[in-house]
C-alpha positions in Angstrom: 278.3 95.9 -73.0 274.7 95.8 -72.9 272.7 95.7 -69.7 270.0 93.2 -69.1 267.2 95.6 -70.0 268.9 96.8 -73.2 269.7 93.2 -74.2 266.0 92.3 -73.7 264.9 95.2 -75.8 267.6 94.4 -78.5 266.5 90.6 -78.6 262.9 91.6 -78.6 263.4 94.0 -81.6 265.8 91.3 -83.4 263.0 88.6 -83.1 260.5 90.8 -84.9 262.8 91.5 -87.8 262.9 88.1 -89.5 265.7 88.2 -92.4 265.6 84.4 -93.4 262.7 82.3 -93.0 262.5 80.6 -89.4 261.6 77.6 -91.5 264.6 78.0 -93.7 267.2 80.1 -92.0 270.2 81.3 -93.4 273.1 78.8 -92.3 276.4 80.6 -91.3 279.8 79.3 -90.4 282.3 81.7 -88.5 285.9 81.4 -89.0 288.1 83.3 -86.6 291.1 82.7 -84.3 289.7 85.3 -81.8 287.8 83.4 -79.5 286.2 86.2 -77.8 284.9 87.8 -81.0 283.8 84.3 -82.3 281.7 83.7 -79.2 280.3 87.3 -79.3 279.3 86.8 -82.9 277.8 83.5 -82.3 275.7 85.0 -79.6 274.7 87.9 -81.6 273.7 86.0 -84.7 271.9 83.4 -82.6 269.4 86.2 -81.6 268.0 86.4 -85.1 265.4 83.4 -86.2 266.5 84.1 -89.8 270.0 82.9 -89.1 271.4 79.5 -88.1 274.9 79.4 -86.9 276.0 75.8 -88.1 279.5 75.9 -86.7 282.6 77.7 -86.2 286.3 77.1 -87.0 289.6 78.5 -85.3 291.8 78.0 -88.5 291.7 77.2 -92.2 292.0 73.4 -92.0 289.1 73.2 -89.6 287.1 75.7 -91.7 287.5 73.7 -95.0 286.4 70.5 -93.3 283.2 72.3 -91.7 282.3 73.9 -95.0 282.4 70.5 -96.6 280.2 69.0 -94.0 277.8 71.8 -93.1 277.4 73.4 -96.6 276.6 76.8 -95.1 275.0 79.6 -97.0 277.6 82.2 -95.7 281.1 82.0 -94.2 282.2 84.9 -92.0 285.9 84.7 -92.4 288.5 86.7 -90.5 291.4 88.1 -92.6 294.1 87.4 -90.2 294.0 83.7 -89.6 297.5 82.4 -88.4 297.7 79.2 -90.7 296.5 80.6 -94.2 295.8 84.0 -95.8 292.0 84.6 -96.0 292.4 85.7 -99.7 293.8 82.3 -100.5 290.9 80.6 -98.6 288.5 82.6 -100.7 289.6 81.1 -104.1 289.6 77.6 -102.6 286.1 78.1 -101.1 284.6 79.6 -104.3 286.1 76.9 -106.5 284.5 74.1 -104.5 281.3 72.2 -105.3 279.2 74.2 -102.8 279.9 77.9 -103.2 278.8 79.8 -100.1 278.8 83.7 -100.0 281.9 84.8 -98.1 282.2 88.0 -95.9 285.5 89.0 -94.6 285.9 90.5 -91.0 288.7 92.4 -89.4 289.3 94.8 -86.5 290.5 97.2 -89.1 288.0 99.6 -90.6 290.0 100.6 -93.6 288.7 101.1 -97.1 291.6 98.9 -98.5 290.1 95.9 -96.8 286.7 96.4 -98.2 288.3 97.1 -101.7 290.4 94.2 -101.2 287.4 91.8 -100.3 285.9 92.4 -103.8 289.1 92.0 -105.7 289.8 88.7 -104.2 286.2 87.4 -104.6 284.6 88.0 -101.2 281.0 89.0 -101.2 281.5 91.6 -98.6 283.5 93.0 -95.7 282.5 94.0 -92.1 284.8 95.8 -89.6 284.5 93.8 -86.3 283.8 97.1 -84.4 280.9 97.6 -86.3 279.6 94.1 -86.7 276.3 94.2 -84.9 275.3 97.5 -86.6 276.3 96.4 -90.1 276.1 92.4 -90.5 272.4 92.3 -90.7 272.4 94.8 -93.7 275.2 93.2 -95.4 273.5 89.5 -95.1 270.1 91.2 -96.3 271.9 92.5 -99.4 273.8 89.3 -100.1 270.5 87.3 -100.1 268.0 89.7 -101.8 266.0 87.7 -104.5 
């Protein structure tokens, strides 16, 4: 956990590194049934002016409704949702009218998840244990022009 002075320094650094445009930030929908991770990810992503967290969902049904409503640029999708397999969700998300990029997340840091993400149509994978260190790089790579 970051202490106040570390957090202040971290936020200052993050605000100086704009990924998206502050006028047109990349919109992100988070889908995860782990409430602690979800809230931590929202807080972390909200420190970057190039990101706009437009919503979050705890299950697949809620996620599909919010994707339709918010039309996010990126969906961060937990591999282990209780009501639907994430790989099935990717197929449905990618077959819609609005096709966001999809990055899978999991507490497992195994190569098989990264490879599986590509096979099933995800645009990337990030281990939750390395989220803060890797997500910015992954998003930058996804939205390079």
